[in-house]
N, C-alpha and C positions, 0 to 999 in steps of 0.2 A: 504493500501498499504506500500511499504517500503524505509523506506527516509534515507538518510543518512544527518546528520546536522551539517556541520563543523563549530566550534568554540561553541560547545554545553556547555562547560562550561563559555561562554563568556553572555553578557548581552543581545543582542538580541537573541542568540541561545540558551541561557536556556531558551525566555520564546515562542521561534517556538517550540522547541522541547516539550515542556509543552502543548502547543495547541493540534500538533498532536497526540500526545499519550492520552491526554482526548478524540481524537476524535476517538480512538482505532486503530490506527496507528501503524507500526511498526516504532522503530528509533533507531539506532545508532547513537550514539554521538562520535566525536571524537574532541579530545582538547588537548597541550601540556602543557599546565599548566603552561604558565613560568611566571616571575618574574616582567612582567611588571607594574603591579599593585598586589594589596596581593593576595596572593593565594589562602588564606583563605576564603576568599569572592567567590572564581570562587569554590572551593572545599564546601560549602555551599550552592551554588545554584545544585550542582551535585546533592549533601543528600536531593534536594524535586524532584529530579528525579526518585529516585532510586526507591522507591517506586512502581513503575509501570512497570507491566508484561512485558512490551512489550519494554524495554530500555536496550540496552547493551551499554558500555560506553569504548570507547578503545583511552587509552595516548598514543598520537602519534603527529609528526611534520610533516606537509605536506611535508617539503622537504625530507622526508623519500622515495627516489621514490620506494624500492622493497617494503617498508610494505605499500606505499599506494595500490601499483598495487595488489599485496596481498588482502588486505582489500575490493577492488573491485571485485575483483574476486571470494572472497569467497560470499561474501553477495547479488550479483545481487541486488542494487536497482533501484527502477522503476524511484525517483526522488531525484535529489542532491540539497538542500538547503547549500550553501558555502556564511558562515560569518565568518569564521576565519579570521584573517587579523593582521598585526601589524597594530593598530589604532594609532591616535594622529599625530598632524601636529610638535607641537614643538618640541616630542624627533625625529621627522626625520630628525632634526638641529643639533643633536645628534650624534644618531646612526640610519644610513643611511643602512649600510649594512642588519641591520636586516629586512628592508620593500623589499630587494634587494630576502632576503631568504623567508621569510614568504608572501608577497603579491606579487610576479614573479613567483618562483621557486614551491611555493606554487599550485598557482593558476595552471601551469601547470602541475602540479601532478595528480589537479581535472579533468582538462579536456582532460588529456591521460585516465585518468581513464573513462571518460565519452564516450572517444571514441570507447575503446577497451572493452567495456561493456555492450552497447546497452542500455545507459541511457536515458528514455522516456523526460526530461528535467533536464535542469540546470540551478537552481536561484543563482544568484550571488553578494554580496553588491558589489556595486561602492560605490560613496561619491558625496556629494555637493561639496567638494572640486574640484571635476573635471571643474566647472567654473571659477575656477581663476580670473586673471583679466578683467572677464567680468562686466559691468557695466549696460546691459540693465537688467530691471527687470519688467515681474516676468522670472527668470533664465528657458529657454524651451529646451526642447531636443532637439528641433532643430537646437540651437545654436553653435555656433563652441566652441571646448573646448581644445584651442591648446595654450591654454599659462596660466599652473598652476603655482602658486607660494611656495610651497613646493613639498617635493618628495615625500610625501603619497600622494598629488591629482596625480602626475606623474605616480605613480604605479597602481591608482585603472583607469586611462586613458588606462594606460596599459592590466590591464586586460578587457579590453570592449574590444579592438583590439585583443587580445590572442582570445577573446572568437569569435570575429565575423570570424575570418581567421577559427577557428574550426567548425562553422556553415556553411560555405562555403564550406571546403573541404570535410567534414563527415559527412553534414546534421543534425548535432546535434542542437537541440533545445535549446538555450540559454536566458535567460531573467537576464539583469542588472537593478539592483535596485540604484538610486541614490538617499540614505539617508540624509534627514537635520536634523539635531541637536537631535538625540534620547535622551529622556531623561522617568525617572521614577523609581520605587520601583529596588533594584537591582541595580542601574545603575552604570557606570565607576567610582572609584572614581579620576579620572584623569579629567572629564569632571564639569564646573562652577558651576552645578545645589551641585553637589557633594560637592567639595572644598567650596562653599559660605556659605551651613550648617552648615558642619561642624565649619567653622570658628565662623562664628556668634553664635551657640551653644556657643563654647569654648573662646567666649568675645576676637575673636583674630581681625584684621582689614584683609578687602577682596581688594586684587588689582583688579581694574577695569581699564581695559585697552583701549587706545583712549579717554583716561576721559568722558566714557561712552555712546561714537556716536558711538555704534553699537546695529546690529539689526541680530537677529536671525530666522529662522523659525522653531521654537520649535515645535515636534512631538513625542506626547506620546506615549508609548509604546505597549500600546495595539492597538493602531493604525498601527502602523507600523508591526505590526506582522499580523493582518486584512489583511492589504495590501501585504502581502509574499504571503501568504497561498490563497487570490485570485488569487494571478499570476502564483503561483506554477499549479493551476487547471487551467488556461491559454495559452497551449504549443501553441508559436508564430510559425508563419508559414511563408513561404517565399512570399514576394510581389513581383508577377511576372511585372507588372507595375513599378518598382523600377528602375532608372537609374541614374548614379553615378553625371550625370551632371544636374537631376532636384530634386533627391530624396533626402531627410533629412537624418540624421547621426541615429533617431530613430527606420528605420527600415531598411532592405537590401531584394535583392533578395535572400538571405539567410533568413533561419529560425532562426531571432535573431531579439530581440528589446530591447529599453534601457527605463525606466522609471523614471520619480521622484515619491519622495516616501517622501512627506513633508506634514505640515498642509496646505501650500497657502495663509497662513497671516503673516508675519514678526513682530515679537515683539520685542520692544527696551530693549537693555539691563538693563537701569533703569529702567524699568517697573518689567522685570522677577526679578530683584532685591526685586522689593517693593513685590511682591507677594511673595519672600521667607520670606521678614520681617515679613508679613504679616501673612502666617503659622506659622511662627515659634515662634512671638509675641515679637519680639528684634529688635530694630534698628539696623543697620550692623556700624562698624566703617569702613569707606570708604578710600581708598588709592589710588587715581586717577592715574595713569602712559600714558606713551606715546601708542602707537601703536606696535605689537611686530611682528617682520620679519614671515612672512609667512601666517598671517591671513589676513581675507578678513572683508568688511566695513559691508557687508551686503547679506545674504541670502534670497532666496523668491522661492518657489515651483510655476513653474505651474503647475499645476496636472492633466488635462484636459485630456491627454491619458489613465490616470491611470483609471480615474472616468469613461472615455467611455467603457473602456477594462471588467472592472470589476465591476463596480456601487460602488466602495467604497471612501468613502468622512469620512475622519477623523474627529471625533467627541467629543475629549476632549479638554477643552480651558486649557490653560497654569494655569490659578488660581487652578482649580480641580486638576489637575495634580501635582504642584508643592507642592498641600497639601496631594495628596497619597504617593508623596515621603517622605517629611518630617515626616509623620505618620510610615513609613517602617524603616526613618531612626534611628528614636527616642525608635524604638521597635528593631530592629538589633541591636543599639549598646545599649539600655537603656540606654538612657539619658533623 
């Protein structure tokens, strides 16, 4: 099949495109290669994809309406996997307009492309951040997500609402994936694993927020990509029995679904740090800090729906995943 993968030079987009290409599919990747983090890392990911015969790359911004419309018209994609976004909770406090351009205007460009070109299925990235002030654990897709604590989270919730509108109006099958703290080789430099590994190897202290009293549902990249591809093959159908009064937010009378995609077992931040120290072989110098604005105390994914529909259950432990990341980091940076 012919896939569009947005954010193909990004962490999750790169691995998703690679898996599709290895399976023999045709992939068009787009990315604006912005400088949110080091562009060299993005370019090096793309170099890994270039040898594949059925891969082509287009440097483009999602907010380029005419360019995006032309791209969809030219290629006639079967499936769109939309992973491009302005990421990061903390950066949304500093540069909020970047999130409006990429995550709102960009998502609308994708929806319009799907609408006018009869795309069979749109799979898009949401985020565990949408759960915001929720304290009930584990987070379930039936839960209310009306109280985000960062603009980033608000844009991801908006993506789900926009997708539902297009599913309802134009019968476009859409599946939203709420990712839970994705990590692994080729990961993002703004994420804790990358920052901690770099600091520990360089003998610098690491900042540990809320004095270490945080927990995250860390999910290894291979488990994430497996989930994405399985969801992509399960085109959602309208639930004829759904009503606004009794139905939940996870599906609809439109061909629309939302899934959690996480490990399903939260890890305490200090245990995560211990796994990094073990993999590197150096004890970290720790700088304990208060809670940061826009952050949440704990994330924990209820993945029952994903397992039921796709049969996929994450396999990689944090210890093994961290070990693989550290091995990649040492090789990539030659340290």
